[in-house]
N, C-alpha and C positions, 0 to 999 in steps of 0.2 A: 444447483448448478442451475444459469439461469434459463429464459425463460425465449430463447435463440427466434422462433418461429413469432412472437408477439413481436418485437423488436427490427422484423422484416419488412409487418405491410405496413410501417413508420410507425404509428402511433402508440407507446404502451401502454396495452387493458389490464387490468384486472388491478387488485389488491393481496401482490402476495408477500406478509410479514417477515419474511424469509432473507426475501431480496430486498425489502426496506432497511431490517437490519445491516445486510452486509453496505448499503448501500451512506448509515446509520459507519457503518466500522470507516472505511473509506475516509471520511469528514477529520473521523476524530485523526485518522493516522499522517493527517496533512497534519492537521490540532499540534499536533507531538510534531512534528515539525520541522513548527515554528517556533516549538520553544513553549509551547503553551500549556498549562494545567490541564490536562480534561476533569472532571467529576461525573464519566457516567461510565459504574460500571456492569452495569447489565440493563439487559430492553425485559419489556412485558406487553405482552397484546394478549386478549380475547377466544378464544379458539374452544366448538362447541359447547358456549358454556361454562366453559372454567380459563382461568388465567394462564397463562404459557409464561415460563420466564429463561432467558438467557441469558451467556454472559457479551458480557462486550469485548472487544479489545485489551480494552482498557485493565477489563474483569480476570481476562484470565496472567494477566497479565499479574495481577493482585494475588489470583490464587496459586500463581508457581512460586511469589513472597512468600505464603500463607505455608505450600512444602515443603520449599526449605529452611522454618523453625518446625520440623518435628526427624528433619535432617533425610533428608529426599529431595535435589535439586533438580531442575527441570530446566535443560540444555537444549538451547540453539546450534545447530551442526552445519545444517547445509540448506540451502534454495538451488537450485534448477529451473532452466528452466529451455521453452523451443515455441516457438508456430504451431500455431492447433491446425495438423495438418486438415480436417475437414472445413477449416475457414481463420483465415490470415488475420481476418483482426483482431486473431483470439489470440494468449498467447497463455500456455500451461504452465502453470506454477507447479515443480513437487517439492518444499520445506522439510528436512526432519529433526528429530527433537529426542534427545538422551534421556530418564529419572532416572539417577542417582541418588543411593544411597552414600552418605558420610558421615565417617563415625568424629568422637569426639580429638582421636587423635588421627586424623588427617586420611581416611583410608576411607579406600570410594568402593563400591562395587556396583559395576552399570546393573543395575533390577528387567528395564524396557530400550527400550525403542521401536523408535515410529518418525511414522511418514504422513502428510497432512498438504495436500492439492488443490487449487484454485487455479481460475478461467476466469484472466480477465481480458476485460476486448481493452484495447489500445482507445480506442474513439471513446468524446461525451458522449450516457444513451439519456434523452430528452423522453419526457411524457408524452412532450406532441410529438417531436420526428422520431424516435427510435434512432438508432446507433445514426449517428452523423456524423460530419466528413471532418472532424474538427476531432485533434488527437484530446489527450487528455494528460497532462506534462505528468499528469504521480501517480500513472500507469503501473509506471515498477515499483516502487515505495509500498504503491500496497499491495501488489501479484505479489509480491515478497512478504508479507510482513502479516497476510491474508493466511500462505500455505504456513509458512511457520505460526501463527493464530491456531490455523487449524490446527497444527502437531500436537504443540505443547498439552493444545485441552482434552487432546486424549489421552493423557497419562493423567490426568488430575483426577482425580480421589473423587466422586460421589461427594460423597462428603464432604470437604471441603469447597467445591462447585454451589455447593446447598447453602455451608457458611459464608460464604460471599454474598449469592441472594443476597442474603432472610438480610446480613451487616451492610449493601446496599441498599435496603428497603431503607435500614433504623437512619441507614446514613443518611435519607432523602436522593438516593445514586443513579434511581432508576429510573430510565428515559420508557416511557409509554408510547408504543409505540403505532402511526396511525397513518390511512392512508395518504397521505400531505407529506410522508414521509416515502412511503416507495414515490420516489422523482430523487436522480441523482442529484448530491447536493451542488452538483455545481449553477443547480437554478439549470428554469423550463427554456431559455435560450441556447444552452450549453457555454457564455462565454464566462473566461474567467480573468475576473482582473489584475493588474497588473502584476502587482501587491507579486500572489501566485505565481507566476511562470519567473517574476523578477530571481522571487525563492528556490526556484526548483531550479532553472538557470545555476544560480549559489550552491548552492549542495549538489548539484552534480561534479563542477568542476572543481567543487572540493576535493569530494571523494574521484573524479581524476587527479591529482595531486597530491591524495595522498596514496595512493596506489601507486605513482611511478616515481614519487622520490621527489619530483619538480615540482616549482612554484602555483598559487591557483595564478598570480601576475603574469606567471611563463604561458601556462591557458588560454585563458581568459585574453588575454595580446592573441594567439594564436589561432585561436576557436574567432574571435569579434576582426580578424582578417579578410580584407577584401580578399577573391581572389578570382581567376577568370580561368579559362580552355584554354592550354595551344595545343593543340597535336592530341598527344591520348596524356600526360601531362597538364595539372593545375598549377598556373604561376600565380604567386602576389603578384598584387601591384595594386595593395595603400596599406602600412601597418594595426592593423589593432585598435584595442585601448587595451590601457593597463588594471586599468578599474569598473568591474559588469557598471557600476552607474551609470557611468560616462557613453556608454552601447546608445546606440539610438535606431538600430535594428528590428524585424521583426522578430520581437523573443521565440513565440513558435515553432520559428524553422533553428536557429540559433537552437535553442533545445533539441532536437531534431539531430538537430550535425552531430554535439558532439557524445548521442545515443549512440549514433549511428561508429564513433571514434569506440567508444568508451564499450561495444559490444564486441567490437573487428578486436582493440591494439589491447582494452583491461584485461574483459576477462577473458583471449584464447593465453 
């Protein structure tokens, strides 16, 4: 779990290799969302004179595929989230997964079920400023994926983990964790580039459309339309755009608007 005290004082101090690996996985998740191939299967760092190894989120994916080869399928099941009652800047995620034995004739037997948790800050955290007031547009996706990562990792046999780490080293798919990695992947100033924000908004609109049975163009126009409050109601004063590429407004504010709609309408 993150050391909140270090963030409260402003600058993030010290080097925590496990926090660094979590930050690196945040970056890997964004890369996967963009459809890019991620080559890092494992992380390593020195501790007490020994080399410590651990699987990345992508390494966990690979280990699950390896388990499937021996007839044990690890399946993601459900993920839930709620605001941390001790600090509203964080969201608590709870993911569940199962390990299922699948026979050649298709018969299935559930062997294990487990959960994985993750506490994710919705704001960008930087080494210089600690928790900033700028929203991380990928907090939901990262929190979900890491909670499910943790759940699935608990179901992977130790010999399979060792095998994947060994293979990662042979294929040069291991990344050595350094103090430079113990900085959130979005940079010292906590800024996202326009491509990141555009992709985050586009993915969210596509998800809303898929879950409601309406078109992406419908929701793009709906969310980008300009409104003003008259009495107790919001009234549309200007039509939105059908293509997100034509939107000239603030992508951060648009993302938060869609996220609130998603949580209020889609998940309830």
